[in-house]
C-alpha positions as CSV (number, residue, x, y, z in Angstrom):
1,M,-10.5,-22.8,15.4
2,T,-12.8,-23.1,18.4
3,T,-15.2,-25.9,19.1
4,P,-18.9,-24.9,19.0
5,P,-20.6,-25.1,22.4
6,N,-23.0,-27.9,21.3
7,A,-20.1,-30.0,20.1
8,M,-18.3,-29.4,23.5
9,A,-21.4,-30.4,25.4
10,H,-21.8,-33.5,23.2
11,D,-18.2,-34.5,23.8
12,A,-18.6,-34.0,27.6
13,L,-21.8,-36.1,27.6
14,N,-20.0,-38.9,25.7
15,F,-17.1,-38.8,28.2
16,Q,-19.6,-38.9,31.1
17,A,-21.4,-41.9,29.6
18,Q,-18.0,-43.7,29.2
19,Q,-17.2,-43.0,32.9
20,L,-20.6,-44.2,34.1
21,R,-20.2,-47.4,32.1
22,M,-16.8,-48.0,33.6
23,I,-18.1,-47.4,37.1
24,L,-21.0,-49.9,36.4
25,E,-18.5,-52.5,35.2
26,R,-16.3,-52.0,38.3
27,L,-19.4,-52.3,40.5
28,T,-20.3,-55.6,38.9
29,Y,-16.8,-56.8,39.5
30,V,-16.8,-55.8,43.1
31,R,-20.2,-57.4,43.6
32,G,-18.7,-60.7,42.6
33,L,-16.0,-60.4,45.3
34,L,-18.5,-60.0,48.1
35,P,-19.0,-63.0,50.4
36,D,-22.2,-65.0,50.6
37,T,-24.1,-65.3,53.8
38,S,-22.3,-67.2,56.4
39,I,-22.4,-71.0,56.7
40,D,-19.4,-71.2,59.1
41,W,-20.9,-69.2,62.0
42,C,-24.0,-69.7,64.1
43,G,-26.2,-67.8,66.5
44,P,-26.0,-64.0,66.9
45,A,-22.6,-63.7,65.0
46,Q,-24.2,-65.4,61.9
47,Q,-27.3,-63.3,62.1
48,L,-25.3,-60.0,62.3
49,F,-22.9,-61.1,59.5
50,D,-25.8,-62.2,57.3
51,A,-27.7,-59.0,58.0
52,G,-24.7,-56.9,57.0
53,V,-24.1,-58.8,53.8
54,L,-27.7,-58.6,52.8
55,D,-27.8,-54.9,53.6
56,L,-24.7,-54.5,51.4
57,Y,-26.3,-56.4,48.6
58,R,-29.4,-54.1,48.8
59,E,-27.3,-50.9,48.9
60,L,-25.3,-52.0,45.9
61,A,-28.5,-52.8,44.0
62,V,-29.8,-49.3,44.7
63,V,-26.5,-47.8,43.5
64,R,-26.5,-49.9,40.4
65,T,-30.1,-48.8,39.6
66,L,-29.1,-45.1,40.0
67,L,-26.0,-45.5,37.9
68,E,-27.9,-47.3,35.2
69,A,-30.5,-44.5,35.1
70,A,-27.7,-41.8,35.0
71,Y,-26.0,-43.7,32.2
72,S,-29.3,-44.1,30.2
73,R,-30.1,-40.4,30.6
74,T,-26.6,-39.3,29.7
75,V,-26.7,-41.4,26.5
76,L,-30.1,-40.0,25.6
77,A,-28.9,-36.4,26.2
78,S,-25.8,-37.1,24.1
79,N,-27.8,-38.5,21.3
80,Q,-30.2,-35.6,21.3
81,M,-27.3,-33.2,21.5
82,G,-25.7,-35.0,18.6
83,F,-28.7,-34.1,16.4
84,H,-27.9,-30.4,17.1
85,V,-24.2,-30.7,16.4
86,G,-24.3,-32.3,13.0
């Protein structure tokens, strides 16, 4: 017996949502490992380090926003597809 195309798409969307959720969880974990801005350095070294850390924080925030949007849209698509499978 073969799986109907809608059911296959629904399963694929559910799998994608699980993967996106896992990536979001890992991103949250990694964000917790990042250093704070420097209190040990001074002058140009501190300014460069702090600028790099703050840039990294901003980039991770953008990535998180994009991943959350992808996750939400995937869940929505899966739910809509689920109405057509059942």
